[in-house]
All heavy atoms as a GROMACS GRO file, in nm:
protein
  592
    1MET      N    1  -0.429   3.350   0.412
    1MET     CA    2  -0.488   3.350   0.284
    1MET      C    3  -0.381   3.314   0.178
    1MET      O    4  -0.410   3.239   0.084
    1MET     CB    5  -0.552   3.484   0.250
    1MET     CG    6  -0.624   3.492   0.123
    1MET     SD    7  -0.774   3.396   0.138
    1MET     CE    8  -0.856   3.447  -0.008
    2LYS      N    9  -0.264   3.369   0.192
    2LYS     CA   10  -0.158   3.345   0.096
    2LYS      C   11  -0.112   3.199   0.093
    2LYS      O   12  -0.086   3.144  -0.012
    2LYS     CB   13  -0.038   3.434   0.131
    2LYS     CG   14   0.049   3.462   0.011
    2LYS     CD   15   0.148   3.570   0.045
    2LYS     CE   16   0.184   3.636  -0.084
    2LYS     NZ   17   0.264   3.753  -0.067
    3ALA      N   18  -0.106   3.135   0.212
    3ALA     CA   19  -0.070   2.995   0.213
    3ALA      C   20  -0.173   2.908   0.145
    3ALA      O   21  -0.134   2.813   0.073
    3ALA     CB   22  -0.061   2.947   0.361
    4ARG      N   23  -0.298   2.945   0.154
    4ARG     CA   24  -0.405   2.862   0.084
    4ARG      C   25  -0.395   2.881  -0.070
    4ARG      O   26  -0.406   2.781  -0.142
    4ARG     CB   27  -0.539   2.908   0.133
    4ARG     CG   28  -0.647   2.809   0.094
    4ARG     CD   29  -0.788   2.851   0.141
    4ARG     NE   30  -0.791   2.896   0.278
    4ARG     CZ   31  -0.891   2.967   0.329
    4ARG    NH1   32  -0.996   2.997   0.249
    4ARG    NH2   33  -0.890   3.006   0.452
    5SER      N   34  -0.369   2.998  -0.118
    5SER     CA   35  -0.357   3.022  -0.256
    5SER      C   36  -0.231   2.957  -0.316
    5SER      O   37  -0.234   2.908  -0.428
    5SER     CB   38  -0.358   3.173  -0.292
    5SER     OG   39  -0.241   3.236  -0.242
    6SER      N   40  -0.123   2.954  -0.242
    6SER     CA   41  -0.001   2.889  -0.293
    6SER      C   42  -0.017   2.735  -0.290
    6SER      O   43   0.032   2.672  -0.381
    6SER     CB   44   0.125   2.930  -0.210
    6SER     OG   45   0.115   2.877  -0.075
    7ALA      N   46  -0.096   2.687  -0.197
    7ALA     CA   47  -0.123   2.540  -0.200
    7ALA      C   48  -0.211   2.509  -0.317
    7ALA      O   49  -0.192   2.404  -0.386
    7ALA     CB   50  -0.189   2.495  -0.069
    8ALA      N   51  -0.304   2.591  -0.344
    8ALA     CA   52  -0.394   2.567  -0.463
    8ALA      C   53  -0.318   2.577  -0.590
    8ALA      O   54  -0.338   2.498  -0.680
    8ALA     CB   55  -0.509   2.671  -0.463
    9THR      N   56  -0.229   2.679  -0.596
    9THR     CA   57  -0.145   2.687  -0.717
    9THR      C   58  -0.055   2.568  -0.740
    9THR      O   59  -0.045   2.510  -0.848
    9THR     CB   60  -0.050   2.812  -0.705
    9THR    OG1   61  -0.137   2.930  -0.691
    9THR    CG2   62   0.039   2.827  -0.822
   10ALA      N   63   0.007   2.514  -0.626
   10ALA     CA   64   0.088   2.393  -0.637
   10ALA      C   65   0.000   2.276  -0.683
   10ALA      O   66   0.050   2.195  -0.767
   10ALA     CB   67   0.154   2.371  -0.500
   11ALA      N   68  -0.114   2.262  -0.633
   11ALA     CA   69  -0.206   2.153  -0.673
   11ALA      C   70  -0.238   2.163  -0.818
   11ALA      O   71  -0.238   2.062  -0.893
   11ALA     CB   72  -0.331   2.152  -0.582
   12ARG      N   73  -0.267   2.282  -0.870
   12ARG     CA   74  -0.299   2.300  -1.012
   12ARG      C   75  -0.182   2.266  -1.092
   12ARG      O   76  -0.193   2.205  -1.201
   12ARG     CB   77  -0.343   2.443  -1.038
   12ARG     CG   78  -0.489   2.470  -1.013
   12ARG     CD   79  -0.532   2.604  -1.070
   12ARG     NE   80  -0.460   2.719  -1.023
   12ARG     CZ   81  -0.486   2.780  -0.909
   12ARG    NH1   82  -0.583   2.742  -0.831
   12ARG    NH2   83  -0.415   2.887  -0.874
   13GLN      N   84  -0.060   2.304  -1.052
   13GLN     CA   85   0.062   2.274  -1.127
   13GLN      C   86   0.087   2.124  -1.131
   13GLN      O   87   0.125   2.073  -1.241
   13GLN     CB   88   0.178   2.347  -1.068
   13GLN     CG   89   0.174   2.497  -1.091
   13GLN     CD   90   0.287   2.570  -1.014
   13GLN    OE1   91   0.342   2.520  -0.922
   13GLN    NE2   92   0.315   2.693  -1.059
   14ARG      N   93   0.064   2.056  -1.021
   14ARG     CA   94   0.082   1.909  -1.023
   14ARG      C   95  -0.020   1.843  -1.117
   14ARG      O   96   0.011   1.755  -1.192
   14ARG     CB   97   0.064   1.852  -0.882
   14ARG     CG   98   0.186   1.873  -0.796
   14ARG     CD   99   0.177   1.794  -0.669
   14ARG     NE  100   0.058   1.816  -0.591
   14ARG     CZ  101   0.044   1.916  -0.500
   14ARG    NH1  102   0.136   2.001  -0.482
   14ARG    NH2  103  -0.069   1.931  -0.435
   15GLY      N  104  -0.143   1.889  -1.117
   15GLY     CA  105  -0.250   1.838  -1.201
   15GLY      C  106  -0.217   1.862  -1.349
   15GLY      O  107  -0.235   1.774  -1.432
   16ALA      N  108  -0.166   1.980  -1.377
   16ALA     CA  109  -0.129   2.016  -1.515
   16ALA      C  110  -0.013   1.923  -1.563
   16ALA      O  111  -0.007   1.879  -1.676
   16ALA     CB  112  -0.093   2.161  -1.530
   17ALA      N  113   0.082   1.902  -1.475
   17ALA     CA  114   0.203   1.818  -1.509
   17ALA      C  115   0.154   1.675  -1.538
   17ALA      O  116   0.201   1.611  -1.634
   17ALA     CB  117   0.306   1.820  -1.400
   18LYS      N  118   0.064   1.623  -1.458
   18LYS     CA  119   0.010   1.490  -1.482
   18LYS      C  120  -0.060   1.481  -1.612
   18LYS      O  121  -0.052   1.385  -1.689
   18LYS     CB  122  -0.080   1.448  -1.364
   18LYS     CG  123  -0.011   1.404  -1.239
   18LYS     CD  124  -0.102   1.374  -1.128
   18LYS     CE  125  -0.179   1.249  -1.154
   18LYS     NZ  126  -0.267   1.210  -1.037
   19SER      N  127  -0.141   1.586  -1.642
   19SER     CA  128  -0.217   1.586  -1.768
   19SER      C  129  -0.122   1.588  -1.887
   19SER      O  130  -0.140   1.515  -1.988
   19SER     CB  131  -0.308   1.710  -1.779
   19SER     OG  132  -0.410   1.702  -1.679
   20ARG      N  133  -0.017   1.673  -1.881
   20ARG     CA  134   0.082   1.676  -1.989
   20ARG      C  135   0.150   1.545  -2.007
   20ARG      O  136   0.171   1.494  -2.118
   20ARG     CB  137   0.180   1.786  -1.964
   20ARG     CG  138   0.133   1.930  -1.999
   20ARG     CD  139   0.244   2.031  -1.994
   20ARG     NE  140   0.318   2.034  -1.871
   20ARG     CZ  141   0.282   2.114  -1.766
   20ARG    NH1  142   0.169   2.185  -1.771
   20ARG    NH2  143   0.353   2.110  -1.656
   21ALA      N  144   0.186   1.474  -1.896
   21ALA     CA  145   0.252   1.348  -1.909
   21ALA      C  146   0.161   1.246  -1.971
   21ALA      O  147   0.207   1.166  -2.056
   21ALA     CB  148   0.298   1.298  -1.767
   22LYS      N  149   0.035   1.244  -1.935
   22LYS     CA  150  -0.060   1.148  -1.992
   22LYS      C  151  -0.076   1.172  -2.138
   22LYS      O  152  -0.078   1.086  -2.222
   22LYS     CB  153  -0.192   1.154  -1.920
   22LYS     CG  154  -0.291   1.050  -1.967
   22LYS     CD  155  -0.416   1.053  -1.883
   22LYS     CE  156  -0.509   0.942  -1.928
   22LYS     NZ  157  -0.629   0.936  -1.849
   23TYR      N  158  -0.092   1.302  -2.177
   23TYR     CA  159  -0.111   1.339  -2.317
   23TYR      C  160   0.016   1.295  -2.400
   23TYR      O  161   0.002   1.241  -2.513
   23TYR     CB  162  -0.134   1.484  -2.332
   23TYR     CG  163  -0.150   1.527  -2.480
   23TYR    CD1  164  -0.272   1.504  -2.543
   23TYR    CD2  165  -0.041   1.578  -2.548
   23TYR    CE1  166  -0.283   1.541  -2.673
   23TYR    CE2  167  -0.059   1.611  -2.685
   23TYR     CZ  168  -0.176   1.592  -2.742
   23TYR     OH  169  -0.189   1.624  -2.877
   24ALA      N  170   0.130   1.321  -2.344
   24ALA     CA  171   0.258   1.282  -2.417
   24ALA      C  172   0.267   1.135  -2.438
   24ALA      O  173   0.310   1.086  -2.538
   24ALA     CB  174   0.378   1.333  -2.338
   25GLU      N  175   0.225   1.055  -2.334
   25GLU     CA  176   0.224   0.910  -2.344
   25GLU      C  177   0.130   0.866  -2.455
   25GLU      O  178   0.162   0.780  -2.539
   25GLU     CB  179   0.184   0.851  -2.210
   25GLU     CG  180   0.192   0.701  -2.211
   25GLU     CD  181   0.156   0.646  -2.071
   25GLU    OE1  182   0.194   0.706  -1.970
   25GLU    OE2  183   0.082   0.546  -2.068
   26GLN      N  184   0.013   0.918  -2.462
   26GLN     CA  185  -0.087   0.885  -2.563
   26GLN      C  186  -0.036   0.928  -2.707
   26GLN      O  187  -0.053   0.850  -2.799
   26GLN     CB  188  -0.221   0.953  -2.535
   26GLN     CG  189  -0.293   0.899  -2.416
   26GLN     CD  190  -0.412   0.983  -2.376
   26GLN    OE1  191  -0.425   1.095  -2.417
   26GLN    NE2  192  -0.499   0.924  -2.302
   27ALA      N  193   0.029   1.043  -2.717
   27ALA     CA  194   0.077   1.091  -2.843
   27ALA      C  195   0.191   0.995  -2.887
   27ALA      O  196   0.194   0.968  -3.010
   27ALA     CB  197   0.126   1.233  -2.829
   28ALA      N  198   0.274   0.956  -2.797
   28ALA     CA  199   0.381   0.864  -2.839
   28ALA      C  200   0.324   0.728  -2.886
   28ALA      O  201   0.372   0.670  -2.990
   28ALA     CB  202   0.477   0.835  -2.721
   29GLY      N  203   0.218   0.681  -2.830
   29GLY     CA  204   0.152   0.560  -2.873
   29GLY      C  205   0.092   0.578  -3.011
   29GLY      O  206   0.106   0.491  -3.096
   30ARG      N  207   0.031   0.696  -3.038
   30ARG     CA  208  -0.022   0.724  -3.168
   30ARG      C  209   0.089   0.726  -3.273
   30ARG      O  210   0.076   0.676  -3.384
   30ARG     CB  211  -0.100   0.853  -3.171
   30ARG     CG  212  -0.240   0.843  -3.108
   30ARG     CD  213  -0.320   0.965  -3.138
   30ARG     NE  214  -0.264   1.083  -3.084
   30ARG     CZ  215  -0.294   1.133  -2.959
   30ARG    NH1  216  -0.376   1.062  -2.880
   30ARG    NH2  217  -0.235   1.238  -2.916
   31ARG      N  218   0.199   0.784  -3.242
   31ARG     CA  219   0.308   0.795  -3.335
   31ARG      C  220   0.366   0.663  -3.367
   31ARG      O  221   0.399   0.630  -3.484
   31ARG     CB  222   0.419   0.887  -3.277
   31ARG     CG  223   0.522   0.911  -3.382
   31ARG     CD  224   0.625   1.025  -3.342
   31ARG     NE  225   0.725   1.027  -3.440
   31ARG     CZ  226   0.847   1.068  -3.415
   31ARG    NH1  227   0.878   1.103  -3.297
   31ARG    NH2  228   0.937   1.069  -3.508
   32GLU      N  229   0.376   0.574  -3.268
   32GLU     CA  230   0.428   0.437  -3.292
   32GLU      C  231   0.329   0.360  -3.380
   32GLU      O  232   0.373   0.286  -3.468
   32GLU     CB  233   0.445   0.364  -3.157
   32GLU     CG  234   0.558   0.410  -3.077
   32GLU     CD  235   0.568   0.342  -2.943
   32GLU    OE1  236   0.492   0.251  -2.916
   32GLU    OE2  237   0.644   0.385  -2.857
   33ASP      N  238   0.204   0.374  -3.354
   33ASP     CA  239   0.100   0.307  -3.432
   33ASP      C  240   0.107   0.356  -3.574
   33ASP      O  241   0.095   0.279  -3.671
   33ASP     CB  242  -0.041   0.335  -3.376
   33ASP     CG  243  -0.069   0.261  -3.245
   33ASP    OD1  244   0.011   0.171  -3.207
   33ASP    OD2  245  -0.172   0.296  -3.179
   34TYR      N  246   0.121   0.489  -3.592
   34TYR     CA  247   0.137   0.542  -3.725
   34TYR      C  248   0.253   0.488  -3.798
   34TYR      O  249   0.240   0.452  -3.916
   34TYR     CB  250   0.147   0.700  -3.715
   34TYR     CG  251   0.178   0.768  -3.845
   34TYR    CD1  252   0.075   0.800  -3.930
   34TYR    CD2  253   0.306   0.789  -3.889
   34TYR    CE1  254   0.098   0.863  -4.049
   34TYR    CE2  255   0.334   0.850  -4.011
   34TYR     CZ  256   0.229   0.889  -4.090
   34TYR     OH  257   0.255   0.944  -4.209
   35ALA      N  258   0.370   0.483  -3.733
   35ALA     CA  259   0.492   0.426  -3.797
   35ALA      C  260   0.469   0.283  -3.838
   35ALA      O  261   0.515   0.238  -3.945
   35ALA     CB  262   0.608   0.444  -3.704
   36TRP      N  263   0.405   0.204  -3.755
   36TRP     CA  264   0.383   0.063  -3.780
   36TRP      C  265   0.287   0.049  -3.903
   36TRP      O  266   0.316  -0.034  -3.995
   36TRP     CB  267   0.318  -0.006  -3.662
   36TRP     CG  268   0.282  -0.147  -3.683
   36TRP    CD1  269   0.369  -0.254  -3.680
   36TRP    CD2  270   0.152  -0.200  -3.714
   36TRP    NE1  271   0.302  -0.369  -3.707
   36TRP    CE2  272   0.165  -0.344  -3.733
   36TRP    CE3  273   0.031  -0.149  -3.732
   36TRP    CZ2  274   0.064  -0.426  -3.760
   36TRP    CZ3  275  -0.076  -0.228  -3.763
   36TRP    CH2  276  -0.061  -0.370  -3.778
   37LEU      N  277   0.190   0.127  -3.907
   37LEU     CA  278   0.093   0.125  -4.023
   37LEU      C  279   0.168   0.162  -4.155
   37LEU      O  280   0.148   0.105  -4.258
   37LEU     CB  281  -0.023   0.218  -4.001
   37LEU     CG  282  -0.125   0.175  -3.901
   37LEU    CD1  283  -0.221   0.283  -3.868
   37LEU    CD2  284  -0.210   0.050  -3.956
   38ARG      N  285   0.257   0.258  -4.146
   38ARG     CA  286   0.325   0.307  -4.266
   38ARG      C  287   0.430   0.198  -4.308
   38ARG      O  288   0.441   0.162  -4.425
   38ARG     CB  289   0.401   0.435  -4.238
   38ARG     CG  290   0.310   0.555  -4.226
   38ARG     CD  291   0.261   0.605  -4.360
   38ARG     NE  292   0.366   0.664  -4.434
   38ARG     CZ  293   0.381   0.658  -4.566
   38ARG    NH1  294   0.288   0.601  -4.636
   38ARG    NH2  295   0.481   0.719  -4.632
   39GLU      N  296   0.506   0.146  -4.212
   39GLU     CA  297   0.620   0.055  -4.244
   39GLU      C  298   0.571  -0.085  -4.272
   39GLU      O  299   0.611  -0.147  -4.369
   39GLU     CB  300   0.721   0.057  -4.132
   39GLU     CG  301   0.790   0.190  -4.118
   39GLU     CD  302   0.871   0.196  -3.987
   39GLU    OE1  303   0.889   0.092  -3.921
   39GLU    OE2  304   0.919   0.308  -3.957
   40GLU      N  305   0.498  -0.140  -4.185
   40GLU     CA  306   0.456  -0.278  -4.188
   40GLU      C  307   0.330  -0.310  -4.272
   40GLU      O  308   0.323  -0.413  -4.333
   40GLU     CB  309   0.432  -0.336  -4.046
   40GLU     CG  310   0.551  -0.313  -3.951
   40GLU     CD  311   0.675  -0.397  -3.992
   40GLU    OE1  312   0.656  -0.509  -4.052
   40GLU    OE2  313   0.785  -0.344  -3.970
   41GLN      N  314   0.245  -0.216  -4.272
   41GLN     CA  315   0.117  -0.238  -4.346
   41GLN      C  316   0.108  -0.171  -4.479
   41GLN      O  317   0.010  -0.191  -4.553
   41GLN     CB  318  -0.004  -0.196  -4.255
   41GLN     CG  319  -0.006  -0.265  -4.121
   41GLN     CD  320  -0.025  -0.412  -4.135
   41GLN    OE1  321  -0.115  -0.458  -4.200
   41GLN    NE2  322   0.060  -0.491  -4.070
   42GLY      N  323   0.203  -0.080  -4.509
   42GLY     CA  324   0.206  -0.012  -4.639
   42GLY      C  325   0.094   0.091  -4.658
   42GLY      O  326   0.059   0.119  -4.768
   43HIS      N  327   0.045   0.147  -4.549
   43HIS     CA  328  -0.061   0.250  -4.558
   43HIS      C  329  -0.004   0.379  -4.611
   43HIS      O  330   0.116   0.408  -4.587
   43HIS     CB  331  -0.121   0.275  -4.421
   43HIS     CG  332  -0.219   0.175  -4.377
   43HIS    ND1  333  -0.192   0.041  -4.380
   43HIS    CD2  334  -0.347   0.187  -4.328
   43HIS    CE1  335  -0.303  -0.026  -4.333
   43HIS    NE2  336  -0.394   0.065  -4.299
   44SER      N  337  -0.083   0.458  -4.682
   44SER     CA  338  -0.041   0.589  -4.724
   44SER      C  339  -0.042   0.680  -4.599
   44SER      O  340  -0.094   0.642  -4.494
   44SER     CB  341  -0.138   0.644  -4.828
   44SER     OG  342  -0.260   0.670  -4.766
   45ILE      N  343   0.014   0.804  -4.617
   45ILE     CA  344   0.012   0.894  -4.505
   45ILE      C  345  -0.135   0.920  -4.458
   45ILE      O  346  -0.163   0.918  -4.340
   45ILE     CB  347   0.073   1.032  -4.546
   45ILE    CG1  348   0.226   1.009  -4.569
   45ILE    CG2  349   0.058   1.142  -4.436
   45ILE    CD1  350   0.296   1.137  -4.628
   46ALA      N  351  -0.226   0.944  -4.558
   46ALA     CA  352  -0.361   0.973  -4.523
   46ALA      C  353  -0.432   0.861  -4.452
   46ALA      O  354  -0.503   0.880  -4.354
   46ALA     CB  355  -0.438   1.011  -4.653
   47GLN      N  356  -0.406   0.734  -4.500
   47GLN     CA  357  -0.467   0.620  -4.441
   47GLN      C  358  -0.418   0.597  -4.295
   47GLN      O  359  -0.502   0.574  -4.203
   47GLN     CB  360  -0.437   0.493  -4.518
   47GLN     CG  361  -0.507   0.488  -4.654
   47GLN     CD  362  -0.455   0.373  -4.742
   47GLN    OE1  363  -0.336   0.338  -4.728
   47GLN    NE2  364  -0.539   0.311  -4.820
   48ALA      N  365  -0.285   0.612  -4.276
   48ALA     CA  366  -0.232   0.588  -4.146
   48ALA      C  367  -0.278   0.694  -4.047
   48ALA      O  368  -0.317   0.670  -3.933
   48ALA     CB  369  -0.082   0.581  -4.152
   49ALA      N  370  -0.280   0.819  -4.094
   49ALA     CA  371  -0.324   0.931  -4.010
   49ALA      C  372  -0.469   0.914  -3.964
   49ALA      O  373  -0.505   0.932  -3.854
   49ALA     CB  374  -0.302   1.066  -4.082
   50GLU      N  375  -0.548   0.876  -4.062
   50GLU     CA  376  -0.694   0.853  -4.030
   50GLU      C  377  -0.707   0.739  -3.933
   50GLU      O  378  -0.794   0.742  -3.836
   50GLU     CB  379  -0.772   0.821  -4.157
   50GLU     CG  380  -0.922   0.810  -4.135
   50GLU     CD  381  -0.993   0.784  -4.262
   50GLU    OE1  382  -0.938   0.792  -4.371
   50GLU    OE2  383  -1.120   0.761  -4.254
   51ARG      N  384  -0.635   0.634  -3.951
   51ARG     CA  385  -0.650   0.518  -3.859
   51ARG      C  386  -0.613   0.547  -3.716
   51ARG      O  387  -0.671   0.497  -3.625
   51ARG     CB  388  -0.561   0.398  -3.911
   51ARG     CG  389  -0.602   0.333  -4.035
   51ARG     CD  390  -0.717   0.235  -4.018
   51ARG     NE  391  -0.698   0.128  -3.922
   51ARG     CZ  392  -0.647   0.010  -3.951
   51ARG    NH1  393  -0.605  -0.016  -4.070
   51ARG    NH2  394  -0.638  -0.080  -3.852
   52VAL      N  395  -0.508   0.631  -3.698
   52VAL     CA  396  -0.466   0.661  -3.559
   52VAL      C  397  -0.537   0.789  -3.505
   52VAL      O  398  -0.518   0.826  -3.386
   52VAL     CB  399  -0.315   0.680  -3.542
   52VAL    CG1  400  -0.242   0.548  -3.578
   52VAL    CG2  401  -0.262   0.790  -3.627
   53GLY      N  402  -0.617   0.853  -3.589
   53GLY     CA  403  -0.699   0.968  -3.536
   53GLY      C  404  -0.625   1.101  -3.532
   53GLY      O  405  -0.652   1.178  -3.448
   54VAL      N  406  -0.534   1.121  -3.630
   54VAL     CA  407  -0.462   1.250  -3.641
   54VAL      C  408  -0.492   1.311  -3.773
   54VAL      O  409  -0.533   1.244  -3.862
   54VAL     CB  410  -0.310   1.244  -3.605
   54VAL    CG1  411  -0.290   1.193  -3.464
   54VAL    CG2  412  -0.243   1.155  -3.711
   55SER      N  413  -0.459   1.439  -3.792
   55SER     CA  414  -0.475   1.505  -3.917
   55SER      C  415  -0.369   1.462  -4.019
   55SER      O  416  -0.265   1.404  -3.983
   55SER     CB  417  -0.467   1.653  -3.902
   55SER     OG  418  -0.336   1.692  -3.863
   56TYR      N  419  -0.403   1.479  -4.146
   56TYR     CA  420  -0.304   1.452  -4.253
   56TYR      C  421  -0.178   1.537  -4.232
   56TYR      O  422  -0.069   1.488  -4.247
   56TYR     CB  423  -0.370   1.481  -4.391
   56TYR     CG  424  -0.278   1.466  -4.504
   56TYR    CD1  425  -0.246   1.336  -4.552
   56TYR    CD2  426  -0.213   1.570  -4.568
   56TYR    CE1  427  -0.160   1.313  -4.659
   56TYR    CE2  428  -0.125   1.552  -4.672
   56TYR     CZ  429  -0.100   1.420  -4.714
   56TYR     OH  430  -0.015   1.400  -4.820
   57ARG      N  431  -0.199   1.658  -4.188
   57ARG     CA  432  -0.082   1.746  -4.166
   57ARG      C  433   0.009   1.693  -4.052
   57ARG      O  434   0.128   1.699  -4.069
   57ARG     CB  435  -0.134   1.887  -4.124
   57ARG     CG  436  -0.024   1.983  -4.100
   57ARG     CD  437   0.049   2.022  -4.230
   57ARG     NE  438   0.156   2.112  -4.200
   57ARG     CZ  439   0.285   2.081  -4.218
   57ARG    NH1  440   0.317   1.965  -4.264
   57ARG    NH2  441   0.382   2.168  -4.181
   58GLN      N  442  -0.051   1.633  -3.951
   58GLN     CA  443   0.030   1.569  -3.847
   58GLN      C  444   0.104   1.451  -3.898
   58GLN      O  445   0.223   1.431  -3.865
   58GLN     CB  446  -0.061   1.526  -3.725
   58GLN     CG  447   0.019   1.465  -3.608
   58GLN     CD  448   0.113   1.565  -3.549
   58GLN    OE1  449   0.076   1.679  -3.518
   58GLN    NE2  450   0.238   1.527  -3.537
   59GLY      N  451   0.041   1.374  -3.987
   59GLY     CA  452   0.110   1.265  -4.051
   59GLY      C  453   0.229   1.313  -4.134
   59GLY      O  454   0.332   1.252  -4.133
   60GLN      N  455   0.214   1.428  -4.201
   60GLN     CA  456   0.323   1.482  -4.280
   60GLN      C  457   0.442   1.526  -4.184
   60GLN      O  458   0.560   1.506  -4.219
   60GLN     CB  459   0.283   1.602  -4.356
   60GLN     CG  460   0.192   1.572  -4.474
   60GLN     CD  461   0.147   1.695  -4.549
   60GLN    OE1  462   0.102   1.793  -4.482
   60GLN    NE2  463   0.149   1.693  -4.678
   61ARG      N  464   0.408   1.584  -4.068
   61ARG     CA  465   0.511   1.621  -3.973
   61ARG      C  466   0.584   1.496  -3.924
   61ARG      O  467   0.704   1.496  -3.910
   61ARG     CB  468   0.452   1.700  -3.856
   61ARG     CG  469   0.412   1.841  -3.897
   61ARG     CD  470   0.379   1.926  -3.772
   61ARG     NE  471   0.250   1.889  -3.712
   61ARG     CZ  472   0.131   1.946  -3.741
   61ARG    NH1  473   0.128   2.043  -3.834
   61ARG    NH2  474   0.020   1.910  -3.681
   62TRP      N  475   0.507   1.388  -3.896
   62TRP     CA  476   0.574   1.266  -3.844
   62TRP      C  477   0.661   1.205  -3.955
   62TRP      O  478   0.769   1.149  -3.929
   62TRP     CB  479   0.466   1.170  -3.798
   62TRP     CG  480   0.408   1.201  -3.665
   62TRP    CD1  481   0.458   1.291  -3.572
   62TRP    CD2  482   0.290   1.146  -3.609
   62TRP    NE1  483   0.381   1.295  -3.467
   62TRP    CE2  484   0.276   1.206  -3.482
   62TRP    CE3  485   0.196   1.057  -3.651
   62TRP    CZ2  486   0.160   1.176  -3.398
   62TRP    CZ3  487   0.089   1.027  -3.567
   62TRP    CH2  488   0.078   1.085  -3.442
   63GLU      N  489   0.614   1.216  -4.083
   63GLU     CA  490   0.696   1.169  -4.193
   63GLU      C  491   0.833   1.239  -4.198
   63GLU      O  492   0.935   1.180  -4.218
   63GLU     CB  493   0.624   1.186  -4.325
   63GLU     CG  494   0.522   1.076  -4.345
   63GLU     CD  495   0.575   0.939  -4.349
   63GLU    OE1  496   0.675   0.909  -4.417
   63GLU    OE2  497   0.510   0.851  -4.279
   64ALA      N  498   0.828   1.372  -4.184
   64ALA     CA  499   0.950   1.455  -4.183
   64ALA      C  500   1.041   1.411  -4.069
   64ALA      O  501   1.167   1.394  -4.085
   64ALA     CB  502   0.916   1.600  -4.170
   65LEU      N  503   0.983   1.382  -3.950
   65LEU     CA  504   1.064   1.338  -3.838
   65LEU      C  505   1.129   1.198  -3.864
   65LEU      O  506   1.241   1.169  -3.831
   65LEU     CB  507   0.982   1.330  -3.708
   65LEU     CG  508   0.947   1.463  -3.645
   65LEU    CD1  509   0.842   1.443  -3.533
   65LEU    CD2  510   1.070   1.533  -3.592
   66ARG      N  511   1.045   1.106  -3.921
   66ARG     CA  512   1.094   0.975  -3.956
   66ARG      C  513   1.212   0.985  -4.055
   66ARG      O  514   1.311   0.915  -4.042
   66ARG     CB  515   0.982   0.884  -4.008
   66ARG     CG  516   0.876   0.854  -3.910
   66ARG     CD  517   0.765   0.773  -3.969
   66ARG     NE  518   0.809   0.647  -4.018
   66ARG     CZ  519   0.776   0.588  -4.139
   66ARG    NH1  520   0.697   0.657  -4.215
   66ARG    NH2  521   0.821   0.476  -4.174
   67ARG      N  522   1.197   1.072  -4.154
   67ARG     CA  523   1.302   1.095  -4.257
   67ARG      C  524   1.430   1.142  -4.191
   67ARG      O  525   1.539   1.093  -4.217
   67ARG     CB  526   1.253   1.192  -4.361
   67ARG     CG  527   1.310   1.173  -4.494
   67ARG     CD  528   1.245   1.265  -4.601
   67ARG     NE  529   1.104   1.247  -4.604
   67ARG     CZ  530   1.014   1.349  -4.582
   67ARG    NH1  531   1.051   1.464  -4.548
   67ARG    NH2  532   0.886   1.326  -4.584
   68GLN      N  533   1.417   1.235  -4.099
   68GLN     CA  534   1.534   1.290  -4.030
   68GLN      C  535   1.598   1.183  -3.940
   68GLN      O  536   1.722   1.170  -3.937
   68GLN     CB  537   1.491   1.408  -3.939
   68GLN     CG  538   1.459   1.534  -4.011
   68GLN     CD  539   1.412   1.642  -3.919
   68GLN    OE1  540   1.385   1.621  -3.803
   68GLN    NE2  541   1.403   1.765  -3.972
   69GLU      N  542   1.520   1.102  -3.874
   69GLU     CA  543   1.574   0.996  -3.789
   69GLU      C  544   1.650   0.895  -3.871
   69GLU      O  545   1.754   0.845  -3.834
   69GLU     CB  546   1.464   0.928  -3.711
   69GLU     CG  547   1.403   1.014  -3.599
   69GLU     CD  548   1.274   0.959  -3.544
   69GLU    OE1  549   1.227   0.855  -3.591
   69GLU    OE2  550   1.223   1.022  -3.444
   70ARG      N  551   1.597   0.857  -3.992
   70ARG     CA  552   1.664   0.763  -4.081
   70ARG      C  553   1.792   0.823  -4.130
   70ARG      O  554   1.896   0.747  -4.138
   70ARG     CB  555   1.579   0.726  -4.195
   70ARG     CG  556   1.465   0.626  -4.162
   70ARG     CD  557   1.398   0.563  -4.285
   70ARG     NE  558   1.346   0.666  -4.376
   70ARG     CZ  559   1.220   0.706  -4.374
   70ARG    NH1  560   1.134   0.655  -4.288
   70ARG    NH2  561   1.174   0.793  -4.460
   71GLU      N  562   1.788   0.951  -4.168
   71GLU     CA  563   1.917   1.011  -4.217
   71GLU      C  564   2.023   1.023  -4.107
   71GLU      O  565   2.136   1.006  -4.133
   71GLU     CB  566   1.886   1.147  -4.275
   71GLU     CG  567   1.810   1.143  -4.406
   71GLU     CD  568   1.762   1.275  -4.454
   71GLU    OE1  569   1.792   1.378  -4.391
   71GLU    OE2  570   1.690   1.280  -4.557
   72SER      N  571   1.984   1.054  -3.986
   72SER     CA  572   2.078   1.060  -3.881
   72SER      C  573   2.128   0.925  -3.833
   72SER      O  574   2.235   0.922  -3.777
   72SER     CB  575   2.021   1.137  -3.759
   72SER     OG  576   1.916   1.062  -3.699
   73ALA      N  577   2.054   0.822  -3.862
   73ALA     CA  578   2.099   0.686  -3.828
   73ALA      C  579   2.211   0.634  -3.921
   73ALA      O  580   2.280   0.541  -3.888
   73ALA     CB  581   1.982   0.591  -3.821
   74ARG      N  582   2.220   0.700  -4.035
   74ARG     CA  583   2.319   0.651  -4.138
   74ARG      C  584   2.460   0.690  -4.091
   74ARG      O  585   2.501   0.758  -4.028
   74ARG     CB  586   2.291   0.717  -4.276
   74ARG     CG  587   2.171   0.666  -4.333
   74ARG     CD  588   2.152   0.728  -4.472
   74ARG     NE  589   2.019   0.697  -4.521
   74ARG     CZ  590   1.969   0.755  -4.627
   74ARG    NH1  591   2.036   0.844  -4.694
   74ARG    NH2  592   1.853   0.719  -4.668
   0.00000   0.00000   0.00000
C-alpha cells in the first residue's frame, strides 16, 4: 500500500511541477507583451494591463520591476 501511495504522490508532484512551469511561461509572455505595449505602443498602465488580461495592480508591480531593471542597468 505504501509503494502505491508514494507513486501517486510522485505523480502528483510531477504534474504540479509541469503546471507551474506552464503557468510561469504564460506569465512571462504576458509580461513581455505588457512591456511592448508600454514601450513601443505608448499605452498607459491601465490600457496595457487590460490588453494582456491582468489587473491594474499587476501592471503597477510590473512597472516597479521595469523601473528597478532600468536603474540596475545604469
